N, C-alpha and C positions, 0 to 999 in steps of 0.2 A: 728871607729869614737868615739870621746870623748863623754862620757855621760854627757851632759851639766847640767842635774839636780843634779849632784853630788856637785855642788857649792851652799852651803846654803847661804841665804841672810839675813843679818841684815840691815833693811832699817832704815836710820837715821831720816826719817820724813814722816808721813802721817797724814791726817786729817779726817779719816774715822769715828771717834767717833761722830762728829757732822753732817757729811755729810749724813750718812745713814738715819738719821731722816728726813732731808730735801727732800731726794729722795724716802722716804718710802720703803727702802730696808731692807731685812732681812739678817744679816751677815752670818748666817749658810747656806744660799742658794745662788747658782750661780745667778749672774745678769749681764745683758749687760750694765747696767748703772754704772757709777762711775768706780773706779779702784781697789777696794779691797773687798774681802769677803773670807770666809774660803775655798771654793773650789778653788778659784783662787790663794790663798796663797799656797795651796798644789801643784798646777800645776807649779807655778813659783819657788817652793822650797824656799819660804820665811820662814826662821826659826823663826825670831822675828822682831819686828818693834817698833819704838818709836811712841806710840799712843798719839798724841798731844791733849792737851786741849786748846781751844781758843774760844772766847776771855776770858781773865782773868783780866780785868781792874778794877774789883771791887771784894770785898770779897764775895759778893753774887754770882758773876760769878764763883768764885773758888769752892764754895760749890755746886752749881748746876752742874758744870762740873765734879767734883769728883763723884757725885751721878750718872751722866750719864755714866761715865767711868766704874765704878764698876758694874753698871747694865749690861753693855755689856760684860765685862770680866768675871764676876762671873757666867754667865749663861752657864751651861755645854754644851748646844747644840751648842755654838759658837766655841768650841774646843780650847779655849784660856786659857793660864796659865800666871799669872803675874810673871814677872822676877824682882827679887829684889837683887839677888846675882850672881856672875860669875858662880857659880856651877849650878844655875837654867838653864843655857843654855843647859847643858848636860842632866839635868833632863827632860826638856820638850821634848828633842829629844828621850830620852829613852821611854817616855810614849806616843809618837806620837801626841803631842799637839803643838800649836804655841804660841810663847812668846809675851807678851804685856808689854812694858816698859812705865811707867807713865812719861809723859813729859809735862812741863808747857811751853807753847809758849807765853811768857810774864809774868811778875811778878807784874804788877800794883796792883793786888788785895791782895798782901801780906801786912800785917800790919807792922807798924814801929818797933814793938818789935819782929818781925819774928816768932810769935807763929804759924801762918799758915804754914810757911816754915818748922818748926820742926814737926808739925803735918803731913804735906805732906810727909816728909821724912819717918816717921814711917808708913805711909800708902803705901810707896813704891816709892815715888818721887825720881828719880835717874838722871834726866837730866832737865836743865832749861835754857831758854833764859830770859833776863831781860826785853826786850821790844818786841812789834810787830812793825809795821810801824807807830809808834806814840811816844809821849813823856810821861813819867810817872815820879814818884818821885825818880826813881832809875837811869834813863838814857834816852838817845835819840835814837830812831830808824831811820833807813834809810827810807825816804819817797818815795812814788811812784809818779813819774811824777811831783814833785814840787821841789822848791828850798830847798836844804838841810840845816838843822840847824847846827850851829857850836858848840852847847853845847855837853858835854860829860857826864860821870858818875857824879852823885851827891855824896856827902859824904855818904849818906844813901845807895847808890848803891854800893859803895866800901865796906861798912859794910856787905851788903847782900851777896856779893861774898865771903867774908871771912867766914861768917857763913855757907853758902851753902857748900863751899869746906871743912870746918871742919867737916861737917856731912857726906860728901862723895857723894855730888851731882856734876855731871859734868856740867860745864858752857858752854852754847851754845852762840856763837857770831853772828849767821847768820843774825839776823835782826838789829843789831846795826849799827848806823852811824859810820863814820870813827873816829871822836874824841872819841866816847865811846869805840870803838874797841881798840884803842891804850891805853886808860885808863885801860881796862882789861888786856891787854898785860903787862902793867907796873907793876901791883900789884899782878899778880899771878905767882907762880912758878910751878903750876900743869898743866898738859896738858889741852888744851881747844879744843873744836870742833866747826866747822861751820856745822850744821847738814844738811843744804840744801842751798848751794850757789855754784856759778860757778866762772869762771875767768873773771874779768873785762877787761883784755887786749884782750880777744876774743869777749866778748859781753859787750859793755859799758853801764852797768846798775848799779845804786847805790846799788842794792841788791847783786851784785857780788863783789868779793874780788880783791883788787889790788895785783900786784906782791909782793909788800912789805908785805902785810898782809898774803899772802900765805906762804912766807918765815918765817914770824913771827910765824904762827901756827906750821910750821914744827920745828922751833927752840924750841917751847914748847912741842914737841913730840905729837902734836895733829893731827887731820885729818879733811878732808872736804868731806861732802856728796854731790855728784853731783846731781843737781836739774834738773828734766825733764821739768820744766815749759818752754813753748815756748818762753816767753818773756825774760827769762834769758839765753836761748840757742842761740837765733836768732842773729847771728853776723851782718847780713846785716841791720836788722831793730830791734834794741834792744827794748824790751817792747812790740813788736807786735807778734801776733799769726801767725804761718805758720805750718799747719798740715803736710806738706810734708818734714819738716826737717828730716834728716836721722841720722843713727848711726854715720856718719862721724863727725857731729858737736859735738856730745857727746864725741867722741874720741879726737877731737881737744882740748876740755876743759881738759880732762884727761891728754893728752900729755903735754899740757902747764904747768899744775901744777907739773907734774913729772919732767919736764925740770928745774923747779925752785927749786925742793926739791928732792924727790925720790919716789919710789913706795909706801912708807908708808904714803903718804899724802892723798891718794884718798880712799874714801868710797862711799857708796850710800846714797842719801837723796832725794828720788823721788819727794816728795811733792804731791804724789798721793792723790786724793780726796780733794785737796786744791788748784788746779790750772788746767789750760788747757795744755794738753800734745800733742806732735806730734803722728801720727799714728804708728810710729815705736816702740814706748813704750806706747801703748794704755792702758795698765793696768799692774798689777803685774805679769801676766803670761808671759810677754815678757822679763823678766830678762835673761832666758837662751839664747834668740836670741841675746841679747847684748853680752853675754859671747862668743857666737859663732863668732860674728863679730870681737871682740877684739882678739880672738885666731887666727883668720885668718889674722890679721893685726898687728902682731908683739908682742903680749902679750903671756906670758906663763901661764900654769896652776897654777904655784906658784903665779904669779901676780894676777890672778883672785881670788885665795883664799884670798889674802889680800884685794882686792877691794870689793869683795862681802860681807865679814864679818870680816876678820882677823884684819883689821886696827881699826875698831870700837871696837872690843872685846879687843884689846890691850889697848886702851885708857880707857875703862871701868875698866880693871884690875888695871890701875894706878891711877884711881880717886875714885872708889867706895871703901867702907869700909865693 
């Protein structure tokens, strides 16, 4: 039998940094609440994850978020090590720790002169989205359950992308509305990622990606992290929860993306601790169960290597400095 835990995971999105405070959890201890902690990362063989900061719509939010992030990651009891370079992935594996990648979910709190962006980079910021489900001075996000805005990136947003990519920060398009997405596509020659989005043709939700957007990310040599949110998976009732959704619907999204591109398009972006998920992926311990399902339904071990971590790692190699 295949040893499923041999597939290390790089999770493209989780919201544990702020969630553990709200749920009064201790990261170093196993919990039945939420989706992530150190014991569960070990059981699911999560090698590293993008530890997102949100909300970041003001400079004060950014400062408070960074303080919270480093309080969690720098505490030795939590078994975490910050990942700033590609070589760090091997280093954390060698020393038996788990990797934390600093991610900004929204850039509204960054100043017009990008000082916070440059400081963030020197502190280890390596991936960043421009918006959440809102509008800020840089661009427009996809709204939840409301009429979508037609505005795209601002001139300042275009400048922000150029500055971020010159530093070596990977651009995340997951929360952008359609016009902002296409503006990013137009101005960047580097790979982009959608850290936690699914296929809109399968589940018609504005947070998911159209077929043309999936093809565009592939054209830029990027990748898309499959989101476990019930609302983004549920093809019969988009936006609605259904705890009985199974691995089959996750596979449907993966299959569809690969049919439009190839195996290099798909990664993981669970959205754990930031959304409601079906029972089949109840927390980060269930990654090996997903690999088992995919292996039994047409996917090879080489495919799982790419989906679980290889595709995200490839993009980081091409975008980080």
